[in-house]
N, C-alpha and C positions, 0 to 999 in steps of 0.2 A: 503492500498500501505508502511506504511511503518514495518508494520509486517510484513507481506512479507518480507522486507528488511530483518527485522534483523533477523528471519528465516534462511535468506538464505545467511547472514554475520556467524552467528554464523554457518547453516554448512562447511561455506565455511573455516571456522575456526576448527574444528573436521577436516576434509578431508586433509588441513593444517597441521593435527597433525599426522594423520597416516601417510604423505607419508612423513614429517621430520624424525618420528620418526622411519618409516620404515627405512629410508636409515641408519639413525644412530645406526641400531639392526644390518643392513645391514654389516653394515662395521666391526663392532664388529666378526660377525660369520666369514668375510672373512680372517679376517687381526691379528685374536692370533692364526694365528697359524706358522706364524712365528714363534716364540720363543720356539713352541712346539714340530716341527716337528726336532730336532736335538734332542730330549728328546722323543721322539717313538721313531726315531731310532737306538738310544744306547738300550731305554728296547725292544723293537720288534726286536735287532740286522737285520738292513731291508739296503739294499746296494742305493746309491743315484740313479741307476735305480730304483728300486724298490719303493722309493718313488715316481717320477715321473712316474710309471703305474698307482700307486698309485693315486695323485693329477687327472690323465684321466683320468683313469676307475671313482673316483668318478666322472669327467665332468659330464659321461656320463650322469646323474642322474639330474646334473644339465641343460644337454640340455635334456632328455624328461621333467623334465616339463619345457620346453620355449613350445614342443611342440604342448601340449595340455592347458596350461594355458588363452590362447586367447577364445577355446573352453568352457576352464570350467565359464570363466567367464559373456560368454554369454547365459552358458546358468543354470546355477546356482544367477547368479550375479557376485556381485565384495565384496560384503561382505564376503561371506560364503568362496570365493577362498581366501582373506585373511588371512581370520579369521586356514582356513588348512594352509597356506604357512608358516603361527608364529606360531602354534599351531606343524605340522612338527618337525617343526626346535628344537622346545622349548626336547619333545623325542627323537629326535637325539641327543643329550644331553647328556639324564640320557642311553643312546645307546654306547656309545662314552664311555663313565663311566667303563663302564659291558664291554668293546670287551677285552678277554684274549690274541689275533691272531692276525696276519696279516689281518688273509682274517672277521674276523666281525668287526677290525675298521673300512676294507674296504668299506665291508658292510653300519656303520652307517657314517661312511664316506657321503656316498653312498646317504641317506634321508637327509643327513643335505646338498647335494646339490640338494639335491627336494625341500628340503622348499625353497633353495637360490634360483632357476632355478624359484617358481612360486610367488617369493618377488620381484623380480625382475620385472620379465614381469607386475606382476598387479600395479607395485605403476608407472614402466615405462607409464604404458596405460594412470591411473587416472592422472598422472601428465601435459601427451598431450592433457587430456580432459578439465580440471583447470586452464591449466597457456597460456588462449590462446592472454592475451597482453604480453609482453616486455618478450618474451619464451624463450630467450637464457639464459637473466640474472635468471628468475624464473629457468628454469632445472638447472643451474648450482649452483645455494640459494639449491634449493632442495640438489644435489650430494653432495655440501661444509658438508648433517648431516654424511653421510659417509665421507667423509673424513675427523671429526672429528674426528668419534670413530674412523676410520683408523689409525691418528695419537697418540691415547690413549692407544687403541690394542695391542700394540705391551710389551709395558709398565707393562700394568695394569696385562696382562697374565704371562708376567717373574718374576713378581709380587706373582701374590696368586698363581702361582706352588712353590715357597718356602717359603708360609703360613702354620704352622703351628695347625694341627687343632687332637684333640685329641689325641698329641701328631707322628703324623707322617706326614708328608709333603702332600700339600692335589695333588701337582703334576701337570698333566696336565691332570689327566680322569675331575677330580677334581676342575678344570680350565675350563672346556669347560662345564662341565655342569652346573657351576654358571651362566656360561658366557649367555649360549646357555638361560636356564631359562627367562635372559630379555627380552627377545621374547614379552612372554604373556603381557606386557607394552603395548604396539599401538594396541594391543587387543580393545583394551576398548573403544578409538575415534571410531574403525574400528566401532564398535558391536554400539555405539551412533547415526556413519552417515547414512544421508539419500544418497543413489547415487541411479543414474537417470534409471528406467525400460528403456526393452528394447525394449519398447511401447513409449516413449520418445524418442528415436536416433532418426529421419527422417534421414536415411539416404542407397546406396541401399551396401551393403558389397559386394567391391571385393576379392576377392577368392587366395588362395595362388598359385593359375595356374596361374592369369594374371598380377601377381606381378615378376613371374620366366621370364616374357617376357618385361620385364623390364632393358632394359640395367643399368641404371641408378641410376636404385636398388639394382644390384649384385657388382654393385661400390661402391655404400656407408655400404654392407656386405664386404667391402674388406677394406675399413679403418678403416672401424667400427672393424674388426680381427684383424690386423695389432695392434690396439692399444691398445684393450683390451689385448691381449698375454703381451705384454707388460707390461702395467698396472701389473696385477695379478701375474705375471711374480716375480714382486717383493718382493709380501709381500710370495711367499715362497720358496726366494731362496737367498734373500738379507745378509739374519744372519747366514747361509749353509756359505757362500763365504766368508764370515769376520770372519767369527769363525775359516773354517778350513787355507783359505788360510792366511789372515794376524793373526792368532793367539789370534783373542779378545774375550771378555770375551761376553759371555750369555748378559749381565747387557747389553755393552756397545755396539753389537748387535742390540742390543732392538731398543737401543737407534735412534742408527743410522737412522735403519726403521725408530724407531717414528719421527724424522727428515726431513725422505721422504715427511713422512704422512701431518708434518707437511706445508711444504715447497703444495706439493698434497691440503691442504686442501683450505689455502690463497689463493692460482691458482684460487680456482671456487669459492671462494666469490670474489677477484676482478677481475676477466679476466672477470668475466659474460658481463659485460656490456659491455667494449670493444667488444665483438665477433660481440651481436649487432649493433656495428658501424662497425665496421669494414667486415660481411658475416662470415656466417659460415664456407664456405668452407676456404678461405681468410686464416681466424685461425688453422682450423686444419690442414692446410698446416705449418704455418710458429710454430704454438706449437710442431708438433707432429717433426720435424726435428729437435726442440732447444733441443732434450730426447736423442733422440738418436744422436746425438752429444754426450754431458755429457754423457749420459751410454758405449760410447765407448771412448772417453779421460777416461773416471775414469779406465780401465781394461792398456789404453796404458799408464799412466799417472805411475800407482800402485798406497800403500798405503796410497803418502800424495794429493791422487787425491778425496780420498775416498767423500769430500763434494759431489761431484762433483753430486754421486749419490741418493744424497736429494735432490740435485737441479733438475733435470733430473723427479722432479714429479713437478717441475711449470707445465714446456711440455705437459707433458701428460696428465695429468688433467682431460684441458678442455673438450678431447678426445668425448668419451662417453658423456654425457649429451649436449654436441652443437650436439652429431650426434640426437640423442637426438630431438631434436630444429630443426634440419635440418627437419625430417621427419615430425613430426606434421605441419609444414610448406608446404610439398610438398604433404602430404597428407594428409589435415584435413577433411576428411570425412573416412577416411579406419586406423585411427595411431593404432589402434588394432592391424592388419590384417599387417601393415608395421613392428609393431613395431618387432610383433611375425616370420616375414622370413628375419630381421633380427638378432635380437637377438638370433631367429632359430640358426641359417648357421654363425652366431658366435659363438654358441656352440660347435659347433665343429673345427673351427679353431683353441678355445681353445684345445681339446681335444689333437687335434697333438700336439700344442704346448706345451705343459707339457709334452708330449711323448718326440717332439723332444730334450726339455733341457733337460729332462734327459739319452737321447739318446748323444748326442753330448755328455757332460761330462763324459760319460761310452765313449764311442769313443776315445775320443784325452787323457783319462789318460789314455789308455788300452795301446795307438799309441806311445806316451813318457814313457811308461812304455818298453815297446815295445826297446826302444831305448837307450836301459840300462839305467835311470833318474832313479832318488829316489822314493819311493811311493807317500814322499811329492809332492814330485813337479811335481809328475806324475796327481797328485789331483791338484791340481791347478793349474798345463796347462788347465785338465778339467772343475775347474769353471770355469777360465777366457770364453777359450770357452763356456761353456751355456751361460757367459754375455753378449757375449761377440755377438752373438744372439739374447740376450734380446734388445741391442740397436738395432740391423741391425732390428727388427718388426719393431722398433718409428719410423727408417728410410722409409719404406719401406711405413707406415702412412701415409708419407710425401709428398712419388709419387705417392701414387693411389688419394692423395685427389686434387695434381695439378692434372691426370689427369681426376677427377667428376668437377672440377673447369672448364676445356676446353670444356667439358660434356654439363653442365650445362650453362654456358655462350652461349653455342653456341643456346642454348635450349631457350634463355633466359630466366631461372631458377637459376638464382642464390639470395643467400638469403645470 
């Protein structure tokens, strides 16, 4: 009995290494783009709308991965699924390095997002299965590692781009190749760990069609979609905003993005037990409202209120892991289907959100230009409009969370 317990304990440690290490790598791959995007834009001569389309189009790769990862893990096993996710991310780094134009860069980003999508779904399913106690705390702790790598990703990325190698700077291409090569590391515990076989999972699977009839499931999708659009947009647009609206250097802008992710990281480390104590839905209402207010206030106040961009990370950080904890509690026997349904539809919202931000910036910029505004003033107005939309998404996350709370309270299913 003790030997069996020791084996379970050892395997649990390996699974924790996969989950924590996977989220660590995921944070790097998602958030090194902040300092890199302005350099890509300059080298390939892209406008803001093209950047928005780049992020939206490549989110389709993420969405595609979300649609098949659960099926793949059930068919081939979690071990192979995670290995494919880590491997495709490493290969995408090589492809980005050799990307010669906008088209090939888009293709390489598409592959990276496929890997990101596979990794996110697989890790979420794995976490829901192994974190059966103190789910909110453990989910936030797992996502803390995403916040940890996200905090340092912009600084490391900015530093690596300036490193001289054989007489020339590494640049954004070399930086991407090196950072994504780290995806190989979590493969080691993944290959050594033991995962439950399909035969050991004693439950009847629920189809996506059945989930589509659940009104609560759709409301959870809305909550997560607004929260994630607001969260991910910061990594893509904050550095761009600070550089072009306030004239900050790339280094200073990257530090502010890192400050956002520091607040983000600490919130996930500290607030996890609080979500378990006050309830998941109530936490979603309060935290998302706080983030939205900070983001909107930062725009209204102007440059002196730039610190509020970072503080917004405190509120938006718990949204994703808390929703995952809610799914694990509400659908304990079908967490994989619930997560696939929710995150796939969230991916669609992410595509629309990225496109909308780029479109709002470009539309507002042209509107101000038509009103005889200077080129710089028009650009600043456009960027402000785009960031106000990011803050509005966080506020809408709070509103939909309130609706979700009322639905769950009526059904006596509040967690």
